[in-house]
C-alpha positions as CSV (number, residue, x, y, z in Angstrom):
1,M,136.1,99.4,97.7
2,S,136.7,100.9,94.5
3,V,135.5,99.7,91.4
4,L,139.5,99.6,90.1
5,L,140.7,98.2,93.6
6,G,138.1,94.9,93.6
7,L,139.4,94.3,89.7
8,L,143.1,94.7,90.3
9,L,142.9,92.1,93.5
10,N,140.0,89.8,91.7
11,T,137.5,90.5,94.0
12,S,134.1,91.9,94.2
13,P,133.4,95.4,95.0
14,T,130.9,95.7,97.5
15,W,127.7,98.0,96.1
16,A,125.3,100.1,98.7
17,G,122.2,98.2,99.1
18,D,123.7,95.2,98.1
19,L,124.3,93.3,100.8
20,T,122.3,89.9,102.5
21,L,121.8,89.2,106.5
22,T,121.2,85.8,106.9
23,V,119.8,85.3,110.6
24,E,119.3,81.5,111.9
25,A,117.9,81.6,115.4
26,R,117.9,78.6,117.5
27,G,115.7,77.2,121.3
28,F,112.9,78.0,120.3
29,T,110.6,75.5,122.6
30,G,107.8,75.6,121.7
31,T,105.8,76.2,117.6
32,E,102.5,78.6,119.4
33,G,102.6,82.2,117.9
34,Q,105.7,83.6,115.5
35,A,108.9,84.6,115.6
36,L,109.4,88.1,115.1
37,F,113.2,89.7,114.1
38,A,114.0,93.1,114.3
39,L,117.7,94.9,112.4
40,Y,118.7,97.3,114.2
41,D,121.4,100.2,112.6
42,S,122.1,102.1,116.1
43,E,122.3,102.4,119.4
44,G,119.1,105.2,119.5
45,A,116.9,103.0,117.6
46,W,118.1,99.7,119.3
47,L,114.7,97.5,121.0
48,D,112.7,99.9,119.3
49,A,110.8,98.4,117.1
50,K,109.2,101.3,115.1
51,Q,113.0,102.6,114.6
52,A,114.0,99.2,112.9
53,V,115.7,99.2,109.7
54,Q,113.7,95.8,108.3
55,T,112.1,93.4,110.5
56,A,110.8,90.1,109.6
57,D,107.8,87.0,111.2
58,S,108.1,83.7,110.6
59,T,106.0,80.8,111.9
60,I,108.0,78.2,114.1
61,S,108.0,74.7,113.1
62,G,110.6,73.6,115.0
63,D,113.2,74.8,117.2
64,T,115.2,77.0,114.7
65,V,113.8,79.9,112.9
66,T,115.6,81.6,109.5
67,A,115.2,85.2,108.9
68,V,117.2,87.1,105.3
69,F,116.9,90.3,105.8
70,R,118.3,91.8,102.0
71,G,120.2,95.3,100.6
72,L,121.5,96.1,103.1
73,D,124.6,98.9,103.7
74,P,127.7,97.9,104.8
75,G,127.7,99.1,108.6
76,Q,126.6,98.4,112.1
77,Y,124.3,95.9,112.8
78,G,122.4,94.4,115.6
79,V,119.5,92.0,115.5
80,A,116.4,91.3,118.3
81,V,114.9,87.9,117.6
82,L,111.7,87.5,119.9
83,H,108.9,84.4,120.5
84,D,105.6,86.3,120.6
85,A,104.2,83.4,122.0
86,N,100.3,84.9,122.0
87,K,101.2,87.2,118.8
88,N,100.9,90.9,120.8
89,F,104.3,92.1,118.9
90,A,105.7,92.2,122.5
91,L,108.1,90.8,124.8
92,D,105.7,90.2,127.6
93,M,107.2,90.7,131.6
94,R,106.8,88.0,134.4
95,W,106.7,89.9,137.2
96,F,107.2,87.4,140.0
97,P,108.9,85.4,141.5
98,I,112.5,87.4,139.6
99,P,111.6,89.9,136.9
100,G,112.3,89.5,134.0
101,P,110.7,88.6,130.1
102,A,107.6,85.9,130.1
103,E,109.1,84.5,126.4
104,G,112.0,83.5,124.7
105,S,114.1,86.7,123.1
106,G,118.2,86.2,121.8
107,V,120.1,88.9,120.1
108,S,123.1,89.1,117.8
109,N,126.8,88.2,119.3
110,D,124.2,86.8,122.2
111,A,125.3,89.6,124.1
112,P,124.8,89.5,127.8
113,A,121.1,90.6,129.8
114,N,122.3,91.2,132.9
115,F,120.3,93.1,135.0
116,G,118.3,94.6,132.0
117,P,118.6,94.3,128.5
118,P,121.5,93.6,126.4
119,S,123.5,96.4,125.1
120,Y,123.9,97.7,121.1
121,A,127.4,97.7,122.1
122,D,127.4,93.8,123.0
123,A,125.1,92.7,119.9
124,A,126.5,94.8,117.5
125,L,128.2,93.1,114.2
126,A,130.1,95.1,110.9
127,L,129.1,93.8,108.2
128,G,131.2,94.1,104.7
129,A,129.9,91.4,103.0
130,D,127.0,88.9,103.1
131,T,126.7,87.4,106.5
132,R,125.5,84.3,108.9
133,I,125.0,84.7,111.7
134,V,123.2,81.9,114.8
135,V,121.4,83.5,117.8
136,T,120.7,81.5,120.8
137,M,116.9,82.1,122.0
138,R,116.9,82.2,125.8
139,Y,114.1,81.8,128.2
């Protein structure tokens, strides 16, 4: 939004790198390990932690953990959260009896994970103002 238009409409213009995304992850089932948060801005980077726009980590002291991503440009983003119980910075998998994650995880929009990881398209949210979202952890 232009500054002039913002003044005429009595709103604040959004500057590049001026937005905040607050992520509240709910449903942690233990306090061991750490909560890892990763913010992505493209399908090509999705769920590759090395390509995350920003990351955050936190100790877990209850069933809810919050992370704040600051200095963001307006655009489309997806968030992934991991309960890294053994602090190895990876989503551990189990193979028996049914293959799947051995640790809790969640993504923005609570996008479904059917026979594989959730898609970026399902997890993506449009960021145009300071935003707060809730991610539900799945075990």
